Every structure is written in structure tokens, then in C-alpha cells.
C-alpha positions as CSV (number, residue, x, y, z in Angstrom):
1,M,22.6,-0.5,0.8
2,Y,26.5,-0.3,0.4
3,T,28.9,-2.4,1.5
4,M,31.2,-1.4,4.5
5,S,34.2,-1.3,1.7
6,Q,32.2,1.3,-0.5
7,I,31.1,3.2,2.7
8,N,35.1,3.5,3.9
9,H,36.0,4.6,0.3
10,I,33.4,7.4,0.6
11,K,34.7,8.4,4.1
12,D,38.3,8.0,2.6
13,L,37.5,10.4,-0.6
14,S,35.9,12.6,2.0
15,S,39.0,12.7,4.4
16,C,41.1,13.4,1.4
17,G,39.4,16.8,0.7
18,Y,36.9,15.5,-2.0
19,R,33.6,17.5,-2.1
20,I,30.3,15.6,-2.1
21,S,29.7,16.2,-5.6
22,E,33.1,14.9,-6.5
23,I,32.4,11.9,-4.5
24,S,29.1,11.6,-6.0
25,K,31.0,11.6,-9.5
26,E,33.4,9.0,-8.5
27,T,31.4,6.6,-6.9
28,G,28.1,6.8,-9.0
29,A,26.3,7.2,-5.5
30,D,23.6,10.1,-5.2
31,P,24.7,13.0,-3.2
32,K,22.1,12.6,-0.5
33,T,23.3,9.2,0.2
34,I,26.9,10.3,0.5
35,K,25.8,12.9,3.0
36,K,24.0,10.2,4.7
37,Y,27.0,8.0,5.3
38,L,29.4,10.9,6.0
39,A,26.9,11.9,8.8
40,Q,27.0,8.3,10.5
41,E,29.6,7.7,13.1
42,D,29.2,4.0,13.5
43,F,27.5,1.2,11.4
44,P,25.8,-2.0,13.1
45,P,27.1,-5.0,11.9
46,M,23.9,-6.4,10.7
47,P,20.8,-4.1,9.9
48,P,17.8,-4.6,12.4
49,V,15.5,-7.5,11.4
50,V,11.9,-6.5,11.5
51,Q,9.8,-9.3,13.0
52,G,6.6,-9.9,11.3
53,Q,3.2,-10.9,12.9
54,P,1.6,-13.9,12.4
55,S,-1.3,-14.0,9.9
56,K,-4.8,-14.8,11.4
57,L,-5.1,-16.9,8.3
58,D,-2.0,-18.9,9.5
59,P,-4.0,-21.8,11.9
60,F,-6.4,-22.2,8.9
61,K,-4.0,-22.9,6.2
62,P,-3.9,-26.7,6.5
63,V,-7.6,-26.7,6.2
64,I,-7.6,-24.6,3.2
65,Q,-5.0,-26.9,1.6
66,E,-7.0,-29.9,2.4
67,W,-10.1,-28.1,0.9
68,L,-8.1,-27.3,-2.4
69,D,-6.5,-30.8,-2.7
70,E,-10.0,-32.3,-2.4
71,D,-11.1,-30.1,-5.0
72,K,-8.4,-31.7,-7.6
73,R,-10.5,-34.6,-7.4
74,H,-13.7,-32.7,-8.7
75,W,-14.4,-31.1,-12.0
76,C,-13.7,-27.5,-12.5
77,K,-17.3,-26.2,-11.6
78,Q,-17.2,-27.6,-8.2
79,H,-13.9,-26.2,-7.0
80,H,-13.8,-23.6,-4.1
81,T,-13.8,-20.0,-5.0
82,A,-11.9,-17.8,-2.9
83,K,-15.5,-16.3,-1.6
84,R,-16.6,-19.8,-0.7
85,V,-13.3,-20.6,1.0
86,Y,-13.8,-17.4,3.3
87,E,-17.5,-18.5,3.8
88,R,-16.5,-21.6,4.9
89,L,-13.8,-20.5,7.3
90,V,-16.3,-18.1,9.1
91,E,-19.1,-20.6,9.1
92,E,-17.3,-23.6,10.2
93,H,-14.2,-22.7,11.8
94,G,-15.1,-19.3,13.3
95,Y,-12.5,-17.1,11.2
96,T,-12.3,-13.6,12.2
97,G,-10.1,-12.2,9.7
98,S,-10.8,-10.2,6.8
99,Y,-11.9,-11.4,3.5
100,K,-9.0,-9.9,1.7
101,N,-6.6,-12.0,4.0
102,S,-8.6,-15.2,3.2
103,V,-8.6,-14.5,-0.7
104,S,-4.7,-13.6,-0.6
105,G,-3.9,-16.9,1.4
106,T,-5.9,-19.1,-0.8
107,I,-4.3,-17.5,-4.0
108,K,-0.8,-18.0,-2.4
109,T,-1.6,-21.7,-1.7
110,R,-2.9,-22.5,-5.0
111,L,0.0,-21.0,-6.8
112,R,2.2,-23.2,-4.4
113,W,0.3,-26.1,-5.6
114,K,0.9,-25.2,-9.3
115,V,4.6,-24.6,-8.9
116,F,5.0,-28.0,-7.1
117,L,3.0,-29.7,-9.8
118,Q,5.4,-28.1,-12.4
119,H,8.3,-29.5,-10.7
120,Q,7.2,-33.0,-10.4
């Protein structure tokens, strides 16, 4: 993404009679990019922000965090595996999301916990 000053520079060079290949050498931009910016008439002030959908796992994250916090008090062999977290979510809380999402959520929660402990 180029700044407005860079885009204006490209447009100025074009209006001065520079060819796309010359502008490309001057600015270091790809010729396709230069064509794209020369073809655009107006530029929105901010690029559109894509709104993400909330995960099905979001309401269950505090429960998972509680389980993982509880695991810290037990020895390693008794810690929850990602599979066990998924099974407990389905059995005890009626989780309808996929196994993959529960695994990624569990891993992210564990990583946040490790980063938190390193900064203590």
C-alpha cells in the first residue's frame, strides 16, 4: 500500500509525460501497480475495514482458561489435551463448533499464558 504522497508522485510523473516503465524505474514500483493507481480517479481516505465474525469458541474461552489454570496445579500427565478440552466442551457445555477451532483456541490460550508467565 502506497501513501498518498507516493501515489501523487506517480500521477505527477505520468502527467509530465513519463511512460509507465520510466515511472517504474524511478519509483521502484511494479508497472501493474502504477497502472492501477493511474486508473483510479479518487482514493478513499481510509481503506475499508473488514468486520470479522465472532468465533463459536468465544463464549467458552473463560471456561477453557479456567481448566488450563486448574491444570497448573496438577502434574503434567493430568493436564488437559486439546482433544480432552474439545470432548469436555461438547459433553458439558453443548459446544457445536469444530474440533479444529477448539484446538486452535486452546493453543492460543496456552501461548498467552506462557507469554504472561515470561513477563512476570
